LOMARSE-404940 format. One record per residue (C-alpha): x, y, z; chain; residue in one letter; residue number from 1. Coordinates in steps of 0.05 Angstrom, whole numbers, plus 32768, in hexadecimal, padded with zeros to 4 digits. Layout:
LOMARSE-404940
> X;Y;Z;chain;resn;resi
> X;Y;Z;A;a;NUM
...
//
This chain:
LOMARSE-404940
> X;Y;Z;chain;resn;resi
> 8000;8000;8000;A;m;1
> 801D;8045;7FEE;A;p;2
> 802F;8071;8029;A;s;3
> 7FFE;80A6;803D;A;r;4
> 800E;80EC;8028;A;k;5
> 8013;811E;8061;A;k;6
> 7FF3;8162;8057;A;l;7
> 8003;81A2;807D;A;f;8
> 7FD8;81E0;8072;A;l;9
> 7FF2;8225;8081;A;i;10
> 7FC1;825E;808B;A;i;11
> 7FCF;82A7;8099;A;g;12
> 7FBA;82ED;8086;A;a;13
> 7FD2;830B;8044;A;p;14
> 801A;8321;8053;A;g;15
> 8023;82F0;808D;A;s;16
> 805E;82D1;8068;A;g;17
> 803D;828C;8063;A;k;18
> 8052;8280;801B;A;t;19
> 809B;8295;8026;A;t;20
> 809F;826B;8066;A;d;21
> 8084;822D;8043;A;a;22
> 80B1;8236;8006;A;e;23
> 80EF;823A;8032;A;l;24
> 80DC;81FC;805A;A;i;25
> 80D1;81D4;801A;A;a;26
> 8114;81ED;7FFF;A;q;27
> 8137;81D4;803E;A;q;28
> 8116;818F;803C;A;n;29
> 8114;8163;7FFD;A;d;30
> 80DB;813A;801B;A;l;31
> 80AB;8176;8019;A;i;32
> 8085;8193;7FDF;A;t;33
> 8067;81D9;7FE8;A;h;34
> 802C;81F6;7FC2;A;y;35
> 800E;823A;7FCC;A;s;36
> 7FC4;823D;7FBB;A;t;37
> 7FCF;8283;7FA1;A;g;38
> 8009;826E;7F75;A;d;39
> 7FE4;8232;7F5A;A;m;40
> 7FA9;825E;7F48;A;l;41
> 7FD5;8295;7F2B;A;r;42
> 7FFB;8261;7F01;A;a;43
> 7FB8;824A;7EE5;A;e;44
> 7FA5;8293;7ED5;A;v;45
> 7FE8;829B;7EB1;A;a;46
> 7FD7;8262;7E81;A;t;47
> 7F9B;828A;7E69;A;q;48
> 7F73;8249;7E6C;A;s;49
> 7F27;824A;7E74;A;k;50
> 7F32;8237;7EBD;A;l;51
> 7F67;826D;7EC4;A;g;52
> 7F3A;82A3;7EA8;A;l;53
> 7F04;828D;7ED8;A;e;54
> 7F34;8290;7F13;A;i;55
> 7F4C;82D5;7EFF;A;d;56
> 7F06;82F1;7F05;A;q;57
> 7F0B;82E3;7F50;A;y;58
> 7F53;82EE;7F65;A;i;59
> 7F59;8331;7F40;A;s;60
> 7F24;834B;7F71;A;k;61
> 7F41;8329;7FAF;A;g;62
> 7F05;82F9;7FB2;A;l;63
> 7F06;82AF;7FC2;A;i;64
> 7F09;8280;7F86;A;v;65
> 7ECD;8251;7F82;A;p;66
> 7ED4;8211;7FAA;A;i;67
> 7ED2;81DF;7F70;A;d;68
> 7F09;8205;7F4C;A;v;69
> 7F35;820A;7F8A;A;a;70
> 7F2D;81C2;7FA0;A;i;71
> 7F3B;81A9;7F59;A;k;72
> 7F7B;81D2;7F56;A;t;73
> 7F92;81BA;7F9B;A;i;74
> 7F80;8170;7F96;A;t;75
> 7FA3;816B;7F52;A;n;76
> 7FE1;8189;7F71;A;a;77
> 7FE0;8159;7FAC;A;i;78
> 7FD7;811C;7F7F;A;k;79
> 8010;8131;7F53;A;n;80
> 803F;8146;7F8B;A;a;81
> 8084;8126;7F85;A;p;82
> 808A;811C;7FD0;A;t;83
> 805F;80FE;8008;A;d;84
> 8060;813D;8032;A;i;85
> 803B;8178;8017;A;i;86
> 8033;81BF;8031;A;i;87
> 7FFB;81E9;8014;A;i;88
> 7FF6;8231;802A;A;d;89
> 7FBA;825F;8023;A;g;90
> 7F85;8229;802D;A;y;91
> 7F50;8224;8048;A;p;92
> 7F37;826C;8044;A;r;93
> 7EEE;825E;8052;A;s;94
> 7EC3;822B;8077;A;m;95
> 7EAA;8213;8034;A;e;96
> 7EF2;8204;801E;A;q;97
> 7F00;81E4;8061;A;l;98
> 7EC3;81B6;805D;A;n;99
> 7ED1;81A2;8015;A;t;100
> 7F19;8191;8026;A;l;101
> 7F03;816B;8065;A;d;102
> 7ED3;8141;803B;A;e;103
> 7F0B;8134;8009;A;y;104
> 7F3A;811F;8041;A;l;105
> 7F06;80F1;8060;A;n;106
> 7EFC;80CE;801D;A;s;107
> 7F46;80C9;800A;A;d;108
> 7F6B;8098;8036;A;t;109
> 7FAF;80A8;8018;A;f;110
> 7FB1;80EF;8034;A;l;111
> 7FB7;8103;807C;A;e;112
> 7FB0;814A;8095;A;l;113
> 7FE7;8151;80C9;A;c;114
> 7FDE;8199;80DE;A;s;115
> 7FC3;81DE;80CD;A;v;116
> 7FF6;8213;80DD;A;i;117
> 7FDE;825A;80E6;A;e;118
> 8012;8290;80DD;A;v;119
> 7FF7;82C9;8107;A;h;120
> 8009;8312;80F9;A;v;121
> 7FE7;8353;810C;A;n;122
> 7FC3;837A;80D5;A;e;123
> 7FF6;83B2;80D4;A;e;124
> 8030;8382;80C6;A;t;125
> 8007;835F;8091;A;a;126
> 7FF4;83A0;806E;A;r;127
> 803C;83BA;806F;A;d;128
> 8055;837A;8050;A;r;129
> 8020;8374;801A;A;v;130
> 8023;83BD;8004;A;l;131
> 806F;83BB;8007;A;g;132
> 8079;837D;7FDB;A;r;133
> 8051;8399;7FA0;A;n;134
> 804C;8354;7F80;A;r;135
> 8011;8364;7F53;A;g;136
> 7FD5;838F;7F45;A;a;137
> 7FB1;8371;7F81;A;d;138
> 7FE3;838F;7FB2;A;d;139
> 7FBF;83CF;7FC5;A;n;140
> 7F9A;83E8;8003;A;n;141
> 7F54;83DB;7FE9;A;e;142
> 7F62;8393;7FD3;A;v;143
> 7F8A;8387;8012;A;f;144
> 7F4F;839C;803D;A;d;145
> 7F22;836E;8016;A;n;146
> 7F52;8334;801B;A;r;147
> 7F5C;8340;8066;A;m;148
> 7F10;8341;8070;A;k;149
> 7F09;8301;8047;A;v;150
> 7F40;82E1;8071;A;y;151
> 7F25;82F7;80B5;A;m;152
> 7EDB;82E7;80AC;A;e;153
> 7EDF;829B;80B0;A;p;154
> 7F1F;8298;80D9;A;l;155
> 7F00;828B;811E;A;a;156
> 7ED7;8251;8101;A;d;157
> 7F13;8234;80DD;A;i;158
> 7F3D;8239;811D;A;q;159
> 7F05;8219;8146;A;a;160
> 7EFD;81DF;8114;A;f;161
> 7F47;81CC;8112;A;y;162
> 7F51;81DA;815D;A;s;163
> 7F1A;81A8;816D;A;a;164
> 7F40;8174;8143;A;k;165
> 7F80;8187;8166;A;n;166
> 7F9F;819B;8123;A;l;167
> 7FA8;81E7;812B;A;l;168
> 7FEE;8201;813B;A;h;169
> 7FF8;824D;813F;A;v;170
> 803C;826E;8136;A;i;171
> 804D;82B8;8136;A;s;172
> 805D;82D6;80F3;A;g;173
> 8078;8316;8112;A;e;174
> 80C0;82FE;811C;A;s;175
> 80F6;82F5;80E6;A;t;176
> 80EC;82C5;80AC;A;i;177
> 8126;829B;80C6;A;e;178
> 8105;8293;810A;A;e;179
> 80C0;8284;80ED;A;i;180
> 80DC;8251;80BB;A;v;181
> 8104;822F;80F3;A;h;182
> 80C7;822A;8120;A;e;183
> 8098;8212;80E9;A;m;184
> 80CC;81E2;80CD;A;g;185
> 80D9;81C3;8111;A;s;186
> 808F;81BB;811D;A;f;187
> 8083;819A;80D9;A;i;188
> 80BF;816B;80E4;A;n;189
> 80A3;8158;8128;A;s;190
> 8063;8141;8105;A;k;191
> 8084;8117;80CF;A;i;192
//
């Protein structure tokens, strides 16, 4: 029987550093593959495919991509991952996404959710980082406010759900990248 793939989810506000943290951890460990939901969706947009154009209608406004599109993108990535340990950041961003993933995990015996790591930063830090990085057209105050609101609305419910399953692990995103990556990496290694 093939070994079960181990999944780690990383959530955090826009600008919390979750994508950078996860990228660095994957670079330091050959057994880990990292996917950013945002990057997966942006890559699809860049192909100008029908799916990509549909996704662009949402992310260009800072809105959540429909559940069927997001889950299709994510489950494809997991199935095709070259390693048995996978980190996905930026998911789930709503209770609907959480429930859809939970159903998928319950039906797929080859995938185990090991932990949901929340990178916690205050709003001021998050805003400074997002507006400072100027990564794309969506990095402005108005879109940031929208994305922050979209992130915060379901957060308490998401935290409660994973806390009840003893899967939520919160780390501070206010310290240096090196410190955060060290803390997160050590935690992930302790689970695998």
